[in-house]
C-alpha positions as CSV (number, residue, x, y, z in Angstrom):
1,M,-49.2,44.9,-18.2
2,N,-48.8,46.9,-15.1
3,K,-52.3,47.7,-14.0
4,L,-53.8,45.1,-11.6
5,I,-57.4,44.4,-12.9
6,W,-58.3,41.4,-10.7
7,Q,-56.9,39.6,-7.7
8,Q,-57.7,36.6,-5.5
9,D,-55.4,36.8,-2.6
10,F,-56.5,33.7,-0.8
11,A,-53.6,33.5,1.6
12,G,-54.1,37.1,2.6
13,G,-57.3,36.3,4.4
14,G,-59.7,36.4,1.5
15,P,-61.5,36.7,-0.8
16,D,-64.5,34.3,-0.6
17,L,-65.5,32.3,-3.7
18,S,-68.2,34.7,-4.9
19,D,-66.4,35.2,-8.3
20,W,-66.3,31.4,-8.8
21,N,-68.6,28.7,-10.0
22,I,-68.2,25.4,-8.1
23,R,-68.5,22.6,-10.7
24,L,-70.1,19.3,-9.7
25,G,-70.0,15.7,-11.0
26,N,-68.0,13.8,-13.5
27,D,-69.6,14.9,-16.8
28,L,-68.5,17.4,-19.4
29,L,-71.5,19.6,-20.1
30,D,-72.6,21.5,-23.2
31,N,-73.7,25.2,-23.0
32,E,-77.2,24.1,-22.0
33,G,-76.0,22.0,-19.1
34,N,-76.5,18.7,-20.8
35,A,-74.0,15.9,-20.2
36,V,-72.1,15.1,-23.4
37,M,-69.2,13.0,-22.2
38,P,-68.2,11.3,-18.9
39,G,-64.8,11.9,-17.3
40,W,-65.0,15.6,-18.2
41,G,-64.0,14.6,-21.7
42,N,-60.6,13.4,-20.4
43,G,-61.3,10.0,-18.9
44,E,-61.0,11.5,-15.4
45,G,-62.0,9.3,-12.5
46,Q,-63.0,11.8,-9.8
47,Y,-66.4,13.2,-8.9
48,Y,-66.2,17.0,-8.2
49,T,-68.0,18.3,-5.2
50,G,-68.3,21.6,-3.2
51,H,-67.9,19.8,0.1
52,A,-65.6,21.3,2.8
53,G,-63.4,18.3,2.5
54,N,-62.7,19.0,-1.2
55,L,-62.7,22.8,-1.3
56,Y,-61.7,25.1,1.5
57,I,-59.6,28.2,2.3
58,D,-57.0,28.3,5.1
59,E,-54.0,30.5,6.0
60,E,-52.0,29.1,3.1
61,G,-54.6,29.7,0.4
62,L,-57.4,28.1,-1.5
63,N,-57.2,24.3,-1.3
64,L,-58.6,21.7,-3.8
65,C,-58.3,18.3,-2.2
66,A,-58.6,14.9,-3.9
67,R,-59.8,12.1,-1.6
68,R,-60.3,8.3,-1.8
69,E,-64.0,8.5,-1.1
70,T,-66.9,6.5,-2.6
71,I,-69.7,8.6,-3.9
72,E,-72.7,7.9,-6.0
73,S,-74.1,10.2,-8.7
74,S,-77.8,11.0,-9.1
75,D,-78.0,8.6,-12.0
76,G,-76.5,5.7,-10.0
77,R,-72.9,5.7,-11.1
78,T,-70.3,5.1,-8.4
79,F,-67.0,6.9,-8.2
80,A,-64.0,6.1,-6.0
81,Y,-62.6,9.6,-5.7
82,T,-63.8,13.1,-5.0
83,S,-62.1,16.4,-5.7
84,A,-62.8,20.0,-6.8
85,R,-63.1,22.2,-9.9
86,I,-64.0,25.9,-10.0
87,D,-64.1,28.6,-12.7
88,T,-65.1,32.2,-13.2
89,K,-67.2,31.9,-16.3
90,D,-69.7,34.8,-16.4
91,H,-68.0,36.5,-13.4
92,F,-64.5,37.3,-14.7
93,S,-62.8,37.0,-18.1
94,F,-60.0,38.9,-19.8
95,R,-58.4,39.3,-23.2
96,Y,-54.6,39.9,-23.2
97,G,-52.7,40.5,-20.1
98,K,-50.5,38.8,-17.5
99,L,-51.8,36.2,-15.1
100,V,-49.8,35.2,-12.1
101,A,-50.8,32.2,-10.1
102,R,-48.9,31.2,-7.0
103,A,-49.5,27.6,-6.3
104,R,-48.2,24.4,-4.6
105,L,-49.2,21.2,-6.4
106,P,-49.6,17.6,-5.1
107,V,-47.2,14.8,-5.8
108,G,-48.4,11.3,-6.6
109,Q,-49.0,9.0,-9.5
110,G,-52.3,9.6,-11.2
111,L,-52.8,13.2,-9.9
112,W,-53.4,15.9,-12.5
113,P,-53.5,19.5,-11.1
114,A,-54.2,22.3,-13.6
115,I,-54.6,26.1,-13.8
116,W,-56.0,27.1,-17.2
117,L,-58.3,29.3,-19.3
118,L,-61.4,28.6,-21.4
119,P,-63.2,31.0,-23.8
120,Q,-66.0,33.0,-22.3
121,D,-68.2,33.2,-25.4
122,Q,-67.0,30.4,-27.7
123,A,-67.0,32.9,-30.6
124,Y,-65.5,30.4,-33.0
125,G,-67.6,27.4,-32.0
126,P,-67.3,24.5,-29.5
127,W,-64.0,23.0,-28.3
128,P,-61.4,23.1,-29.7
129,A,-62.4,25.8,-32.2
130,S,-62.5,28.6,-29.7
131,G,-59.3,27.4,-28.0
132,E,-58.0,26.5,-24.6
133,I,-54.9,28.0,-22.8
134,D,-53.3,25.8,-20.2
135,I,-51.2,27.9,-17.9
136,I,-49.8,25.1,-15.8
137,E,-50.5,21.3,-15.8
138,A,-48.5,18.7,-13.9
139,R,-48.3,14.9,-13.8
140,G,-48.1,14.0,-10.1
141,R,-45.6,11.2,-10.8
142,L,-43.2,13.7,-12.4
143,P,-42.8,16.3,-9.7
144,Q,-39.9,18.1,-11.4
145,Q,-41.9,18.9,-14.5
146,V,-44.7,21.2,-15.5
147,S,-46.3,22.0,-18.9
148,G,-48.1,24.9,-20.7
149,T,-50.3,24.1,-23.7
150,L,-52.5,25.6,-26.3
151,H,-55.4,23.7,-27.8
152,Y,-57.2,24.9,-31.0
153,G,-58.3,23.7,-34.5
154,K,-61.5,23.9,-36.4
155,D,-63.0,20.7,-34.9
156,W,-62.2,17.4,-33.0
157,D,-60.8,15.8,-36.1
158,H,-58.4,18.7,-36.8
159,K,-57.5,19.6,-33.2
160,R,-54.0,21.0,-32.7
161,L,-51.9,20.9,-29.6
162,D,-48.8,23.0,-28.8
163,E,-47.3,21.8,-25.6
164,F,-44.2,23.1,-23.8
165,S,-42.5,21.7,-20.7
166,Y,-40.3,23.1,-18.0
167,T,-38.1,21.1,-15.6
168,F,-37.0,22.4,-12.3
169,D,-33.3,22.6,-11.7
170,K,-34.0,22.2,-8.0
171,G,-37.2,21.9,-6.0
172,S,-40.4,20.5,-7.4
173,I,-44.1,21.2,-7.8
174,A,-44.5,20.4,-4.0
175,E,-43.2,23.9,-3.2
176,F,-45.0,27.2,-4.0
177,H,-44.0,28.7,-7.4
178,D,-45.2,31.6,-9.5
179,Y,-46.7,30.2,-12.7
180,V,-47.2,33.1,-15.2
181,L,-48.9,33.5,-18.5
182,E,-48.1,36.6,-20.6
183,W,-50.6,37.0,-23.5
184,D,-50.9,39.7,-26.1
185,E,-52.0,39.9,-29.8
186,R,-48.5,38.8,-30.9
187,S,-47.7,35.8,-28.7
188,I,-48.3,33.8,-25.6
189,R,-45.5,33.2,-23.1
190,W,-45.2,30.8,-20.2
191,L,-43.0,31.6,-17.2
192,V,-42.0,29.8,-13.9
193,D,-40.6,32.0,-11.1
194,G,-39.8,34.7,-13.6
195,H,-38.1,32.4,-16.1
196,C,-39.7,32.3,-19.6
197,Y,-39.5,28.8,-20.8
198,A,-41.7,29.0,-23.9
199,E,-43.2,31.4,-26.3
200,R,-45.7,30.8,-29.2
201,A,-46.4,33.4,-31.8
202,M,-50.0,33.9,-32.7
203,E,-51.2,33.0,-36.2
204,A,-54.0,35.3,-37.4
205,G,-56.9,33.3,-38.9
206,V,-55.6,30.1,-37.4
207,M,-55.5,30.6,-33.7
208,P,-58.6,31.8,-31.7
209,F,-56.8,33.6,-28.9
210,D,-58.1,37.1,-29.5
211,Q,-61.2,36.7,-27.4
212,P,-61.9,36.9,-23.6
213,F,-61.0,33.8,-21.5
214,Y,-61.8,32.9,-17.9
215,P,-59.7,31.0,-15.3
216,V,-60.3,27.4,-14.3
217,L,-58.7,25.6,-11.3
218,N,-59.1,21.8,-10.9
219,L,-57.4,18.7,-9.4
220,A,-58.2,15.6,-11.4
221,V,-57.6,12.0,-10.5
222,G,-56.7,9.7,-13.4
223,G,-57.3,10.7,-16.9
224,W,-55.7,10.5,-20.3
225,Y,-53.1,13.2,-19.7
226,D,-51.0,10.6,-17.8
227,N,-52.8,7.3,-18.3
228,V,-51.4,5.4,-15.3
229,A,-52.8,3.7,-12.2
230,V,-53.7,6.0,-9.3
231,D,-51.4,5.8,-6.3
232,E,-54.1,5.8,-3.6
233,G,-51.3,6.1,-1.0
234,A,-50.9,9.7,-2.2
235,L,-54.4,10.5,-1.2
236,P,-55.7,12.8,0.2
237,A,-53.8,15.2,-2.0
238,V,-54.0,18.9,-2.0
239,M,-53.5,21.7,-4.6
240,T,-53.1,25.0,-2.8
241,V,-53.4,28.3,-4.7
242,A,-52.1,31.2,-2.6
243,G,-53.4,33.8,-5.0
244,I,-54.1,34.8,-8.6
245,W,-53.3,38.3,-10.0
246,V,-54.2,39.6,-13.5
247,Y,-52.6,42.6,-15.0
248,Q,-53.1,44.6,-18.2
């Protein structure tokens, strides 16, 4: 895993977002773009935009900003928060390798930053059958803790979740850290600043993690991951990604 195959060095003066899709709205969509579930399937309260106040690049990196801001959708629904979500579907995906994301995450109850992977082709069927790999998720009210998770299973009624957590000895998500995923045909490993805190062996015929996946970045407000009231005093809140590097 020593060959660099893709990089997004946002803090180094680039790149632009040409490799990324900027997702809009509050609805989880099917492959044809039809809304199938509000709240992105997770009970999330924010409306995603591509506005400069929610998504911008500065000297520290790429910023996804959640704001207390009333916005109305085209079908007349009103939302109290805006934020950002982007992904590289159809632009960049990979199977097996090492992904390094250097990021600083926001602190505040009800905030849910995440860096994760979804399947490019859904070879085994719709979620969760084709899998999901969460590289890093955090609950903003627990700034000393992060998690890495696998989602899979043949359908919604048989979905499986393998979740692993890491607690910082010192510092918190509010400083920059290197969040790393190492993925091969034998196992998936999660690391923080070079420390491997979890490893999950692959199960052939059970797990779908032998296909290309693409990166997703988002900052949610509310949602079932940590079903608590949103601390609006923590807004605006910013998730900053200094860079992403993928090696094979």
